[in-house]
C-alpha positions in Angstrom: -0.2 0.0 -0.2 3.2 2.2 0.3 2.6 3.3 -3.5 -0.5 5.3 -3.0 1.2 8.0 -2.3 3.4 8.6 -4.5 0.0 7.9 -7.0 -2.2 10.4 -5.6 1.2 12.7 -5.4 2.0 12.6 -9.2 -1.8 12.6 -9.9 -1.9 16.0 -8.3 1.6 17.1 -9.5 0.0 16.0 -12.9 -3.0 18.2 -12.6 -1.2 21.1 -11.4 1.1 21.1 -14.1 -1.6 21.5 -16.5 -3.0 23.6 -15.1 -0.2 26.3 -14.5 0.8 25.7 -18.1 -3.1 25.8 -19.5 -3.7 29.0 -17.5 -0.2 30.9 -18.8 -1.9 29.7 -22.0 -4.5 31.6 -21.6 -2.7 34.8 -20.1 -0.9 35.1 -23.3 -3.6 34.2 -25.5 -5.0 37.6 -24.1 -2.2 39.7 -24.7 -1.5 38.3 -28.1 -5.8 39.6 -28.7 -4.3 43.2 -27.0 -1.6 42.8 -29.6 0.8 43.0 -26.7 4.6 41.9 -27.0 5.5 39.1 -24.4 9.0 39.2 -23.6 11.3 35.9 -24.5 11.8 34.7 -21.5 8.6 34.1 -20.2 8.3 32.0 -23.9 11.3 30.1 -22.8 9.4 30.0 -19.1 6.8 27.9 -21.0 8.7 25.3 -22.6 10.6 24.4 -19.7 7.0 23.6 -17.6 6.0 21.9 -20.8 9.5 19.6 -20.4 9.6 19.6 -16.7 6.4 18.4 -15.5 5.6 15.5 -17.9 9.4 14.4 -16.3 8.5 15.4 -12.5 5.1 14.2 -12.9 4.9 11.5 -15.8 1.9 12.0 -18.1 1.1 9.6 -21.1 -0.5 10.1 -23.7 -2.1 7.1 -26.4 -0.3 5.9 -29.2 -1.8 4.4 -32.4 0.9 2.0 -34.2 1.4 3.8 -37.7 1.6 1.4 -40.7 5.4 1.3 -40.8 5.9 0.0 -37.6 2.8 -2.4 -37.1 4.4 -4.0 -40.0 7.4 -5.4 -37.6 5.2 -6.4 -34.5 2.9 -8.5 -37.3 6.0 -9.9 -38.8 7.3 -11.1 -34.6 3.8 -11.7 -33.7 3.1 -14.0 -37.3 6.7 -16.1 -37.0 5.8 -19.9 -34.8 6.9 -20.2 -31.8 11.0 -20.8 -31.8 12.0 -19.2 -34.9 15.4 -17.1 -35.4 15.3 -13.9 -34.7 18.5 -11.5 -34.5 18.5 -8.3 -33.4 21.6 -5.6 -33.5 22.8 -3.2 -31.3 24.6 -0.7 -33.7 24.4 2.7 -31.9 26.6 4.5 -29.3 25.8 6.0 -26.3 25.0 9.5 -27.6 22.0 7.5 -29.4 21.3 5.5 -26.8 18.2 7.5 -25.2 16.6 7.9 -28.2 17.2 4.7 -30.2 17.2 1.5 -27.2 14.4 1.6 -26.2 13.3 -0.3 -29.9 15.8 -2.8 -29.2 14.3 -3.6 -25.8 10.7 -3.5 -27.0 11.9 -6.2 -29.4 13.6 -8.0 -27.8 10.6 -8.3 -24.8 7.9 -9.1 -28.0 10.5 -12.0 -29.0 10.9 -13.4 -26.1 6.8 -13.6 -24.7 7.0 -15.1 -28.4 9.7 -17.3 -27.2 11.7 -17.1 -30.3 15.3 -18.0 -30.6 16.8 -14.5 -30.5 20.8 -13.6 -31.6 22.0 -10.9 -29.9 25.2 -8.9 -31.5 26.9 -5.4 -32.6 28.8 -3.4 -35.2 29.6 -0.6 -33.1 32.2 -1.3 -30.4 29.7 0.5 -27.7 26.9 -1.4 -28.7 28.6 -4.1 -26.2 28.3 -2.6 -22.9 24.3 -1.0 -24.0 23.3 -4.7 -25.0 24.6 -6.3 -22.4 22.7 -4.0 -19.8 19.9 -4.3 -21.7 20.0 -8.0 -22.0 20.8 -8.1 -17.4 18.0 -6.1 -16.8 15.3 -7.8 -19.4 15.8 -11.5 -18.4 16.5 -11.2 -15.3 13.7 -9.1 -13.9 10.9 -9.9 -16.7 12.0 -13.0 -18.2 14.2 -15.4 -15.7 12.9 -18.7 -16.6 15.0 -17.9 -20.9 18.8 -19.7 -20.3 21.5 -18.2 -22.4 22.5 -20.4 -24.8 19.2 -22.4 -25.2 16.5 -19.6 -25.4 19.2 -16.6 -26.7 22.7 -15.8 -27.2 25.0 -12.9 -27.2 27.8 -12.9 -29.5 29.2 -9.8 -28.9 31.0 -7.2 -30.9 33.3 -7.7 -34.0 35.2 -4.8 -35.7 34.7 -5.0 -39.6 31.5 -2.8 -40.0 30.6 -3.9 -43.3 33.1 -6.6 -43.4 31.9 -8.5 -40.9 28.3 -8.4 -43.0 29.4 -9.6 -45.6 30.9 -12.7 -43.8 27.7 -14.1 -42.0 25.6 -13.7 -44.8 27.4 -16.7 -45.9 29.1 -18.0 -42.9 28.1 -17.1 -39.6 30.6 -19.6 -37.4 34.2 -18.1 -39.5 33.1 -15.0 -37.9 31.6 -15.5 -35.0 33.5 -19.0 -33.1 32.3 -18.1 -29.9 29.7 -16.0 -27.9 30.6 -13.6 -25.7 31.2 -16.2 -22.7 33.7 -18.4 -25.0 30.6 -21.0 -25.6 32.2 -22.7 -29.3 29.7 -22.2 -31.6 28.3 -25.7 -32.0 27.6 -25.8 -28.4 25.1 -23.5 -28.6 21.6 -24.6 -29.2 20.1 -21.4 -30.8 22.8 -21.9 -33.7 21.8 -25.3 -34.3 20.6 -25.4 -37.7 22.2 -21.8 -38.9 25.0 -21.9 -41.0 24.3 -18.1 -42.4 22.5 -15.4 -41.6 20.6 -17.0 -44.6 18.7 -19.4 -42.3 17.6 -16.9 -40.4 13.7 -15.7 -40.0 14.5 -12.0 -39.3 17.1 -9.2 -38.8 16.3 -6.5 -36.6 19.0 -3.8 -36.5 19.0 -0.6 -34.6 20.8 2.3 -35.2 21.4 5.9 -36.9 25.3 5.3 -37.7 27.7 3.2 -40.3 27.1 0.9 -40.2 23.5 0.3 -39.5 20.2 -0.4 -40.7 21.3 0.5 -44.7 24.4 -1.3 -44.6 21.8 -5.1 -43.4 20.1 -4.2 -46.0 22.4 -4.1 -48.9 25.1 -6.5 -47.1 22.3 -8.8 -45.9 19.2 -8.1 -46.7 18.9 -8.5 -50.1 21.7 -10.5 -51.0 20.5 -13.0 -48.7 16.6 -12.7 -49.1 16.7 -12.0 -45.3 13.8 -10.2 -44.3 15.0 -6.8 -42.6 13.2 -4.1 -40.5 15.0 -1.5 -38.5 14.8 1.6 -35.8 16.7 4.4 -36.2 16.9 8.1 -35.0 13.8 10.3 -35.9 16.6 12.4 -38.4 17.4 9.4 -40.1 14.1 7.9 -40.7 13.8 9.8 -44.0 16.8 8.6 -45.3 15.3 5.0 -44.8 11.7 5.2 -45.5 12.2 4.4 -49.9 13.6 1.2 -48.9 9.9 0.4 -47.0 8.3 -1.8 -48.0 10.0 -3.2 -50.1 13.8 -3.7 -48.8 12.6 -3.2 -45.7 9.3 -4.9 -43.8 9.2 -2.3 -41.3 10.7 0.7 -39.9 10.6 2.5 -36.3 11.6 6.6 -36.5 12.7 7.6 -33.4 11.5 7.4 -29.8 7.8 8.1 -31.3 8.5 4.7 -33.0 9.2 3.0 -29.9 6.4 4.3 -28.2 4.4 3.3 -30.8 5.6 -0.7 -30.6 5.3 -0.1 -27.1 1.2 0.8 -26.7 0.8 -2.4 -29.0 2.6 -4.6 -27.4 0.7 -3.9 -24.2 -2.5 -4.1 -26.1 -2.0 -7.7 -26.9 0.0 -8.4 -23.8 -1.8 -7.0 -20.6 1.5 -8.6 -18.4 3.6 -5.5 -19.7 1.2 -2.9 -18.9 3.4 -2.6 -15.6 6.3 -2.6 -17.0 8.1 0.3 -17.6 7.4 1.4 -21.6 10.5 4.5 -21.7 9.5 5.3 -25.4 5.8 6.3 -24.3 7.3 7.8 -20.6 9.7 10.0 -22.9 6.7 10.7 -26.1 5.1 12.9 -22.9 7.4 16.0 -22.7 7.7 15.7 -26.2 3.8 16.0 -26.7 3.1 18.7 -24.4 6.1 20.5 -25.7 5.0 20.0 -29.3 1.6 21.5 -28.3 3.1 24.6 -26.4 4.9 25.4 -29.9 2.0 25.3 -31.6 0.0 27.0 -29.5 2.8 30.3 -29.2 2.6 30.0 -33.5 -1.1 30.4 -33.3 -0.9 33.0 -30.6 1.9 34.8 -33.0 -0.2 35.0 -35.8 -3.4 36.3 -34.0 -1.1 39.3 -32.3 0.1 39.7 -36.1 -3.5 39.9 -37.1 -4.7 42.2 -34.7 -1.9 44.7 -34.9 -2.2 44.8 -38.6 -6.3 45.6 -38.2 -5.0 48.3 -35.6 -2.8 50.0 -37.8 -4.8 50.0 -40.8 -8.0 51.4 -38.7 -4.8 54.1 -37.9 -4.0 55.5 -41.7 -8.1 54.9 -42.1 -8.4 58.0 -39.2 
């Protein structure tokens, strides 16, 4: 019962925060109608409040998966139990806040569907992030899943596109062991897998190079392997030309992760109480965008009012 006061405090804080922001915007609208200038520091203050409020008192919004994200979910959902899926953490710590939630939510989906998952990374810094995610997800949510039997972490291998060129024809040549030095032939997940061509799907998360594009060019196309990806928002427009012919789906930015988390919660209610960083981060982003749009509207109102007044003065 100790969580009840916290829930109440969070709810009250959310109401107060929204009331302060809403009341402030009404005051700004009133000044706009009077065509009075607003100090830029006040605008900065409102942007600060719109970001800080959802962080201090979490505000979440409903998300509906777009077709480009839903395609990834449907593919993993439709694969038969025990399918082999590769997830590659191809990003660094600077990009992690935006794209790591994508890798984690797809991992959760694969685990709940009892797929066999191979984890790897083409970025040296991705190894630590991969280990962090696996430790958290497997120990807290899927303690019954066994390393080597249900999933395997083969880690980082230098070589960029060269790594992809090799695994598309021979996995063992590039990864003779996993990160724990367990031989390739002793790992249950790799039974029946000689190369990337034997995989049922590849999901790569990143935004740099090598990344989603390289997986498509060096594994997806030549090996006829279904590839899906998650990328930073600024990179997403570059990936859309590959959809749906070469990419079966794309998650773009934190919104893509939030859409997938929402879809996973709808299908599997047990994830309702599991932290969803994508949905959590969409609160500040959505509220800040709403405030900015309100400023644009108010600015136009002030301009129109001032222009009419100037016209009336000229006629007088």
